[in-house]
N, C-alpha and C positions, 0 to 999 in steps of 0.2 A: 602651350607654347612658351618657350623660354626666350627672354629678351636679353640682348647684350647692349653695352653702351661703349662702343669702340672709340667714339669721339669725346668721351668724357663730358657729355652734355650736362647742363645744370639739372639738379634733382627735380626741379619743378617741371621741366620738360619730360623727364623720364616718367614721373608720376602721371602727368597728363595723358601720356600715350598708353601706359600700361593699365591705367584705371579707366579704360573706356566704359562709359555707363550704358552702352547699348545692350539691350537684352530683349530677345523675342518672347520672353515670358514662357508660358506653357504651350506655345504653339509648336507645331511640327516643322514649319518652315516660315521664314520671313519672305516678303516679296523680293527683296534684294537677293536672298539666298536662292530663290526659285529661278531667277533670271541668270544666275551665275552659271558658268560652265559646269556641267555634271562631273566631269573628271576632276577638275580642280577642287570642287566642293567635297567630293567623296574622299579624295586623297588627303585633304587637309583635316577632315574629321577623323579619319582612320589613324593618322600619324601625328596628331596634334602634340602628343607627349614628347616627340623627338624633334619637332620643328624648332628652328632657331631663327630669330630675326633681330636685326639691330634697330634700336630706337630711332636712329636717324632715318631709316628707311620707312618708318611709319608716321613721321611727322605730318605727311600729307593727310592722314586720317583726321587730324585735328581741324583742318580747314572746313571739312564738311559739317562740323558741329557749330560753325559760326552762323549757319543759317537760322538757328533758333534765336540768336541774338538779334538778327536782322528783323525777324517777325515781331519780336517784342518792341523794338523801336518803331516799326512801321505802324503798329496799332491797327492792323487790318484783320478782316475775318480769316481766321486760320481754321483748318479742318481739325477734327479730334486728333489728339496726340497719337492715339493708337486705335486700330480697329481690327476685327478678326472675321475672316471668312472661313466657312467650313465646306469641304467638298468630299464626296465619297469616291474611293478608288479601290477596286477589288474587294468590295464589301467592308472597307474600313474607312472611318472618318478621319480626315486630315485637316488640321487647323492651320490657317495661314495668317500671319501677323503683318499688318501694314502700319508702318510708323511714319506719320506725316508731319514731322517737326520742321520740314522746310517747304511745306505746301501752303499756298494761299488761294482761297476761292473768292473771286471778286463778284460784285453784284451783277455783272453781265454774263455770268456763267463760264468764266475763264478760270481754269485751274492752273496755277503757276507753280513750278518747282524750281528750286535754286540748286545749281551745281557749282562747286568750287573746283576748277579743273585747269587744264593746260591748253595752250593754243592748238596743238595737234589734234585734240579731241573734237574740235568744232570746225576744222577746215573743210570737211566734206558734209557738213550738216550734223544733226544729232545722231549719236550712236544708236544702233538698233536696240540695245538693252535699255537705253533711256526711253525710247518710244514704248517699248513693252511695259516698262515700270509704271509710267504715268497712266497708261491705259488700264493697267490692273488697279491702280489707285482709283481711277474714275469708276470702274466696275464696282469696287467695294463701297465707295461713297454713295453711289446711286442705289445699290442694293440695300445697304444698311441704314442709310439716313435720308434717302429720297432727294438728294441734292440734284439740282439741274446743272449739268456740266456739259456744255456744248463746244467748248474750245479748250485746247491744251497748249501749254507753252513751257519751255525751259529757259530760264535766265542763267546764263553761264558767266561766272566771274573768273577771269583768266589770270592765274597767278604769275605766269612767266611772260606776259605780253611785253613787247619791246616797241617803244614809240618810233624808233628809226625804221622799223619794218611795217608800221601801220599803213594799210591801204595798198601794199604791194601784192599783186596777184590775189590769192585767196586770203591773205593775211588780214585779220580784222582791223578796222579803223581805230577801235577803242578797246579798252581792257575789259569790256563787258558786252556781251551779245545776247540778243533774244532770238530764240529758235522756235518757230511754230511747229507743233507736233501733229502729225496726222491722227485724227480721231477714228479709232477702229469701231466698226459696229460691235455692239455688246456680244453678239454671237461669236465673232472672231476672237474677241478677248477671252471669252469663256473657253473656246477651243484651245487657245494658246495656253491658258492657265492649266487646263487638264493635261495637256501634253507635257508641260513642265513637271507637274506632280508625278505623272507616270514615269518620266525619264529619271527623276531623282530616286523614286521608290524602287524601280526596277534595278537601278545601279547597285543597290545594297546587296544583291545576290551575285554580283560579278566580282571576279578577282581584280586586283590592281591593273594587271596587264590587259584585261579584257574590257575595261571601262571605255565608253565611247570617247573618241578623240576630240579634243578642242578644235573648233573650226578656225580658219584664218581670222575671221572677224572676232571671235572670242579671244584669240591670242593678240589682238590689236596688231595684226601683221600688216605692215605697210606693203604696198605693191612693189614687186621686184622690177627694177629697171636696169638697163645695160648702158653703161657710160663709155662712149668712144673717146679715148684719151690720145692726146698728141704730145710727144716729148717737148718739154720746156713750157708747157701750158698747164696751169693748175686746175682750171675748170674744164669740164667736158666739152668736146666739140659738139656732141649731141647726146641727149638721153633718149634711149629707145625702149619701147615696151616689148619688142620682140627681138630675140637674139639674132635672127636671120638678118634683120635690118642693120644691126650694128656690124655684123660680119660683112655685109655688102659695102658699108661705108669704109671698112678697113681694106677692102680689096685694092690692090695697087699701091698701098701705103704700108710697107712692111714694118715700119717703125711704130705704127699706131697699135694701140692695144685696147682691150675691152675689160672694164671693171664692172662689178655688180654694185648696185645701190639699193638700199631699202630691203624689204623682205624680213626685217628683224621681228622676232616675237616679243613685242614690247611688254606685254602682260607677263610672260614667262620670266623675262629678264629682270623686271623692276617691281612688279606688284604681287605676283603669286608666290606665297611662302614655299610652296612645293617646288617651284621652278628653281629656287635658290639652292635646293638640295637635289640635284639632278637624278640621283640614284632612285628616287621615289617615283619618278614619272618616266616610263619607257618611251613615251612619245617625245618628250623634250630631249631625252638623251639621244634619240635617233636624229632629231632635227639638228642638234649641235654637232653630231658626228658628220652629218652631211653638209654642214655649212661651209662655204668657201673661206679660205684664209682671209683675215682682215687686211684691208688695203691701207697703204700709207696715207695718213691724214692729209698730207700736202696735196694729194690728188683729189680730194673731196670737192664736190660742187657745193654751192650754197645750200646748207641744210638748216638755216636759222629758223625756218618755220616748222621744222619737224623735230619731235623729241627723239 
Protein backbone atom coordinates (compact mmCIF):
# COMPACT_ATOMS: atom_id res chain seq x y z
CA UNK A 1 0.00 0.00 0.00
CA UNK A 2 1.22 3.49 -0.84
CA UNK A 3 0.73 6.31 1.68
CA UNK A 4 0.19 9.98 0.91
CA UNK A 5 0.52 12.99 3.22
CA UNK A 6 -2.00 15.47 1.91
CA UNK A 7 -2.03 17.55 5.13
CA UNK A 8 1.76 17.75 5.24
CA UNK A 9 1.80 16.21 8.71
CA UNK A 10 5.05 16.09 10.71
CA UNK A 11 7.49 13.39 9.69
CA UNK A 12 7.22 11.82 13.15
CA UNK A 13 3.51 11.13 12.59
CA UNK A 14 4.13 9.82 9.09
CA UNK A 15 6.77 7.37 10.32
CA UNK A 16 4.67 6.26 13.27
CA UNK A 17 1.80 5.37 10.93
CA UNK A 18 3.80 3.80 8.11
CA UNK A 19 6.13 1.81 10.39
CA UNK A 20 3.37 -0.14 12.08
CA UNK A 21 5.18 -2.91 14.01
CA UNK A 22 2.29 -5.40 13.86
CA UNK A 23 3.25 -8.70 12.26
CA UNK A 24 1.37 -11.99 12.42
CA UNK A 25 4.65 -13.84 11.99
CA UNK A 26 4.49 -17.07 10.00
CA UNK A 27 0.81 -17.56 10.75
CA UNK A 28 -1.77 -17.95 8.00
CA UNK A 29 -4.26 -15.73 9.82
CA UNK A 30 -4.41 -13.38 12.76
CA UNK A 31 -7.44 -13.41 15.03
CA UNK A 32 -8.32 -9.88 13.93
CA UNK A 33 -7.92 -10.94 10.30
CA UNK A 34 -10.25 -13.90 10.76
CA UNK A 35 -13.07 -11.83 12.20
CA UNK A 36 -12.68 -9.19 9.46
CA UNK A 37 -15.12 -9.19 6.54
CA UNK A 38 -14.07 -11.81 3.99
CA UNK A 39 -14.63 -9.52 1.00
CA UNK A 40 -12.68 -6.59 2.43
CA UNK A 41 -9.83 -8.81 3.56
CA UNK A 42 -9.53 -10.61 0.23
CA UNK A 43 -9.71 -7.45 -1.90
CA UNK A 44 -7.14 -5.67 0.27
CA UNK A 45 -4.70 -8.56 -0.04
CA UNK A 46 -5.21 -8.94 -3.80
CA UNK A 47 -4.86 -5.26 -4.64
CA UNK A 48 -2.44 -4.06 -1.97
CA UNK A 49 0.05 -2.84 -4.57
CA UNK A 50 -2.44 -0.33 -6.02
CA UNK A 51 -4.16 0.80 -2.83
CA UNK A 52 -3.52 4.36 -1.67
CA UNK A 53 -4.29 5.79 1.76
CA UNK A 54 -3.54 9.11 3.36
CA UNK A 55 -1.59 9.17 6.62
CA UNK A 56 -4.26 11.36 8.23
CA UNK A 57 -6.83 8.61 7.66
CA UNK A 58 -4.65 6.10 9.52
CA UNK A 59 -3.83 8.05 12.65
CA UNK A 60 -6.61 6.16 14.45
CA UNK A 61 -4.46 3.03 14.21
CA UNK A 62 -1.92 4.61 16.56
CA UNK A 63 -4.41 4.81 19.39
CA UNK A 64 -4.82 1.06 19.57
CA UNK A 65 -1.12 0.72 20.26
CA UNK A 66 -1.49 2.82 23.40
CA UNK A 67 -2.88 -0.23 25.19
CA UNK A 68 0.59 -1.73 25.58
CA UNK A 69 1.73 1.36 27.49
CA UNK A 70 -1.30 1.14 29.78
CA UNK A 71 -0.42 -2.42 30.75
CA UNK A 72 3.19 -1.52 31.43
CA UNK A 73 2.07 1.22 33.84
CA UNK A 74 -0.64 -0.93 35.42
CA UNK A 75 1.84 -3.68 36.36
CA UNK A 76 -0.87 -6.36 36.22
CA UNK A 77 -0.82 -9.91 34.96
CA UNK A 78 -0.81 -9.74 31.19
CA UNK A 79 -1.27 -12.71 28.90
CA UNK A 80 1.56 -13.79 26.56
CA UNK A 81 2.29 -11.24 23.86
CA UNK A 82 1.50 -13.79 21.17
CA UNK A 83 0.09 -17.29 20.93
CA UNK A 84 -0.65 -19.63 18.04
CA UNK A 85 -3.50 -22.03 17.39
CA UNK A 86 -3.44 -24.66 14.64
CA UNK A 87 -6.54 -26.01 12.93
CA UNK A 88 -7.08 -28.43 10.03
CA UNK A 89 -9.33 -27.53 7.11
CA UNK A 90 -9.58 -29.57 3.91
CA UNK A 91 -6.58 -31.66 4.97
CA UNK A 92 -4.36 -28.63 5.43
CA UNK A 93 -3.09 -27.12 8.68
CA UNK A 94 -3.69 -23.42 9.23
CA UNK A 95 -1.89 -21.41 11.88
CA UNK A 96 -3.76 -18.62 13.67
CA UNK A 97 -1.91 -15.89 15.55
CA UNK A 98 -3.40 -14.18 18.59
CA UNK A 99 -1.61 -11.05 19.76
CA UNK A 100 -2.64 -10.08 23.26
CA UNK A 101 -0.80 -6.83 23.90
CA UNK A 102 -3.97 -5.16 25.22
CA UNK A 103 -5.24 -8.10 27.29
CA UNK A 104 -5.13 -8.38 31.09
CA UNK A 105 -6.07 -11.50 33.03
CA UNK A 106 -7.02 -10.75 36.63
CA UNK A 107 -6.89 -13.11 39.57
CA UNK A 108 -10.64 -13.70 39.57
CA UNK A 109 -10.68 -15.14 36.05
CA UNK A 110 -11.59 -11.95 34.20
CA UNK A 111 -10.02 -11.37 30.79
CA UNK A 112 -10.05 -7.65 30.04
CA UNK A 113 -9.39 -6.16 26.61
CA UNK A 114 -8.89 -2.47 25.85
CA UNK A 115 -10.31 -0.67 22.85
CA UNK A 116 -9.54 2.88 21.79
CA UNK A 117 -12.63 3.78 19.82
CA UNK A 118 -15.41 6.29 19.26
CA UNK A 119 -18.71 6.87 20.96
CA UNK A 120 -20.84 5.47 18.15
CA UNK A 121 -19.11 2.08 18.51
CA UNK A 122 -20.48 1.52 22.03
CA UNK A 123 -23.95 3.09 21.90
CA UNK A 124 -25.61 -0.29 21.38
CA UNK A 125 -23.20 -2.38 23.40
CA UNK A 126 -20.09 -4.20 22.17
CA UNK A 127 -19.73 -4.84 18.46
CA UNK A 128 -20.21 -8.44 17.33
CA UNK A 129 -16.62 -8.64 16.14
CA UNK A 130 -15.35 -7.63 19.59
CA UNK A 131 -17.40 -10.39 21.19
CA UNK A 132 -16.00 -12.95 18.75
CA UNK A 133 -12.43 -11.69 19.15
CA UNK A 134 -12.22 -11.96 22.93
CA UNK A 135 -13.94 -15.35 22.90
CA UNK A 136 -11.31 -16.64 20.48
CA UNK A 137 -8.61 -15.23 22.75
CA UNK A 138 -10.24 -17.08 25.63
CA UNK A 139 -10.27 -20.34 23.64
CA UNK A 140 -6.58 -20.00 22.77
CA UNK A 141 -5.45 -19.08 26.27
CA UNK A 142 -7.37 -21.96 27.83
CA UNK A 143 -6.21 -24.49 25.23
CA UNK A 144 -2.55 -23.49 25.19
CA UNK A 145 -1.88 -22.30 28.73
CA UNK A 146 -4.66 -23.74 30.84
CA UNK A 147 -5.80 -20.35 32.12
CA UNK A 148 -9.05 -20.17 34.05
CA UNK A 149 -11.14 -17.53 32.26
CA UNK A 150 -14.73 -17.26 33.40
CA UNK A 151 -15.55 -13.64 32.58
CA UNK A 152 -14.86 -11.36 29.63
CA UNK A 153 -14.92 -7.59 29.47
CA UNK A 154 -13.97 -4.80 27.11
CA UNK A 155 -12.89 -1.44 28.47
CA UNK A 156 -13.49 1.18 25.80
CA UNK A 157 -11.70 4.54 25.89
CA UNK A 158 -13.71 7.01 23.82
CA UNK A 159 -11.62 9.43 21.78
CA UNK A 160 -14.44 11.74 20.70
CA UNK A 161 -16.53 11.85 23.89
CA UNK A 162 -18.14 15.26 24.55
CA UNK A 163 -19.03 16.23 28.11
CA UNK A 164 -22.01 18.34 27.03
CA UNK A 165 -23.64 15.18 25.65
CA UNK A 166 -22.78 13.01 28.66
CA UNK A 167 -25.75 11.05 29.99
CA UNK A 168 -28.19 12.13 27.28
CA UNK A 169 -30.07 9.10 26.04
CA UNK A 170 -27.61 6.32 25.27
CA UNK A 171 -24.65 8.69 25.26
CA UNK A 172 -22.03 7.55 27.85
CA UNK A 173 -21.67 9.50 31.09
CA UNK A 174 -17.89 9.44 30.93
CA UNK A 175 -15.15 9.04 28.33
CA UNK A 176 -14.55 5.44 29.36
CA UNK A 177 -17.04 2.57 29.54
CA UNK A 178 -16.78 -1.07 30.57
CA UNK A 179 -18.72 -3.60 28.53
CA UNK A 180 -19.36 -7.12 29.89
CA UNK A 181 -18.99 -9.67 27.10
CA UNK A 182 -21.05 -12.83 26.76
CA UNK A 183 -18.87 -15.88 27.37
CA UNK A 184 -19.48 -18.42 24.63
CA UNK A 185 -19.28 -22.14 25.34
CA UNK A 186 -15.95 -23.36 23.98
CA UNK A 187 -17.81 -25.53 21.46
CA UNK A 188 -19.53 -22.43 20.04
CA UNK A 189 -16.23 -20.57 19.81
CA UNK A 190 -14.66 -23.55 18.03
CA UNK A 191 -17.51 -23.67 15.51
CA UNK A 192 -17.17 -19.95 14.85
CA UNK A 193 -13.39 -20.23 14.45
CA UNK A 194 -13.67 -23.06 11.93
CA UNK A 195 -16.40 -21.25 9.99
CA UNK A 196 -14.20 -18.16 9.67
CA UNK A 197 -11.23 -20.22 8.49
CA UNK A 198 -13.44 -21.91 5.90
CA UNK A 199 -14.87 -18.60 4.68
CA UNK A 200 -11.48 -16.95 4.17
CA UNK A 201 -9.85 -20.02 2.60
CA UNK A 202 -12.74 -20.70 0.21
CA UNK A 203 -12.75 -17.04 -0.87
CA UNK A 204 -9.32 -17.53 -2.42
CA UNK A 205 -10.94 -19.45 -5.29
CA UNK A 206 -13.52 -16.76 -6.03
CA UNK A 207 -13.27 -13.80 -8.37
CA UNK A 208 -13.50 -10.28 -6.96
CA UNK A 209 -17.10 -9.95 -8.11
CA UNK A 210 -18.14 -13.29 -6.57
CA UNK A 211 -16.72 -12.71 -3.11
CA UNK A 212 -19.35 -12.89 -0.32
CA UNK A 213 -20.82 -9.47 0.32
CA UNK A 214 -20.16 -7.59 3.55
CA UNK A 215 -23.18 -7.57 5.85
CA UNK A 216 -24.75 -4.42 7.27
CA UNK A 217 -23.04 -5.10 10.60
CA UNK A 218 -19.67 -5.60 8.91
CA UNK A 219 -20.12 -2.30 7.08
CA UNK A 220 -20.99 -0.54 10.37
CA UNK A 221 -24.21 0.40 8.66
CA UNK A 222 -26.46 2.57 10.81
CA UNK A 223 -30.17 1.86 10.76
CA UNK A 224 -32.03 3.78 8.06
CA UNK A 225 -34.70 6.12 9.39
CA UNK A 226 -37.20 8.43 7.71
CA UNK A 227 -37.33 12.03 8.94
CA UNK A 228 -40.62 13.91 8.57
CA UNK A 229 -39.66 17.53 7.87
CA UNK A 230 -41.74 20.68 8.21
CA UNK A 231 -40.86 23.94 6.39
CA UNK A 232 -39.11 26.43 8.64
CA UNK A 233 -38.12 23.78 11.17
CA UNK A 234 -34.53 22.51 11.27
CA UNK A 235 -35.16 19.34 13.29
CA UNK A 236 -37.46 16.53 12.25
CA UNK A 237 -41.09 16.42 13.36
CA UNK A 238 -40.53 12.71 13.89
CA UNK A 239 -38.01 10.01 12.99
CA UNK A 240 -39.74 6.88 11.71
CA UNK A 241 -38.37 3.38 11.28
CA UNK A 242 -40.89 2.57 8.53
CA UNK A 243 -41.48 4.65 5.41
CA UNK A 244 -45.24 4.02 5.54
CA UNK A 245 -45.46 5.72 8.94
CA UNK A 246 -43.63 8.79 7.65
CA UNK A 247 -45.92 8.94 4.61
CA UNK A 248 -48.97 8.69 6.86
CA UNK A 249 -47.79 11.68 8.91
CA UNK A 250 -47.37 13.71 5.72
CA UNK A 251 -50.90 13.02 4.53
CA UNK A 252 -52.88 16.24 4.60
CA UNK A 253 -49.70 18.31 4.90
CA UNK A 254 -48.59 18.90 1.31
CA UNK A 255 -45.67 21.13 2.36
CA UNK A 256 -44.12 18.44 4.56
CA UNK A 257 -41.40 16.20 3.16
CA UNK A 258 -39.49 13.04 4.02
CA UNK A 259 -35.71 12.84 4.31
CA UNK A 260 -33.61 9.76 4.96
CA UNK A 261 -31.25 9.57 7.91
CA UNK A 262 -28.53 7.04 8.68
CA UNK A 263 -27.90 3.89 6.71
CA UNK A 264 -24.38 4.99 5.79
CA UNK A 265 -21.69 2.35 5.33
CA UNK A 266 -19.27 3.82 7.86
CA UNK A 267 -16.62 1.16 7.43
CA UNK A 268 -16.62 1.50 3.65
CA UNK A 269 -16.45 5.28 3.78
CA UNK A 270 -13.87 5.76 6.52
CA UNK A 271 -11.92 2.65 7.38
CA UNK A 272 -11.75 0.20 4.48
CA UNK A 273 -8.88 1.01 2.06
CA UNK A 274 -10.77 -0.76 -0.71
CA UNK A 275 -13.86 1.36 -0.13
CA UNK A 276 -11.87 4.49 -0.83
CA UNK A 277 -11.19 3.16 -4.34
CA UNK A 278 -14.70 2.18 -5.33
CA UNK A 279 -13.83 0.51 -8.59
CA UNK A 280 -12.27 -2.42 -6.70
CA UNK A 281 -15.49 -3.40 -4.89
CA UNK A 282 -18.62 -3.99 -6.94
CA UNK A 283 -20.78 -4.14 -3.79
CA UNK A 284 -19.69 -0.68 -2.60
CA UNK A 285 -20.10 0.70 -6.12
CA UNK A 286 -23.67 -0.60 -6.26
CA UNK A 287 -24.47 0.84 -2.81
CA UNK A 288 -23.18 4.26 -3.81
CA UNK A 289 -25.11 4.27 -7.07
CA UNK A 290 -28.33 3.43 -5.20
CA UNK A 291 -27.80 5.93 -2.36
CA UNK A 292 -30.19 8.89 -2.18
CA UNK A 293 -28.82 12.34 -2.87
CA UNK A 294 -27.31 14.00 0.22
CA UNK A 295 -29.69 16.26 2.15
CA UNK A 296 -29.11 19.88 3.12
CA UNK A 297 -27.15 19.90 6.40
CA UNK A 298 -29.53 22.55 7.79
CA UNK A 299 -32.29 19.95 7.83
CA UNK A 300 -30.33 17.46 9.90
CA UNK A 301 -31.55 16.33 13.28
CA UNK A 302 -29.12 16.10 16.19
CA UNK A 303 -26.45 13.55 15.22
CA UNK A 304 -23.87 14.45 17.84
CA UNK A 305 -23.89 10.91 19.17
CA UNK A 306 -23.39 9.28 15.78
CA UNK A 307 -20.24 9.24 13.73
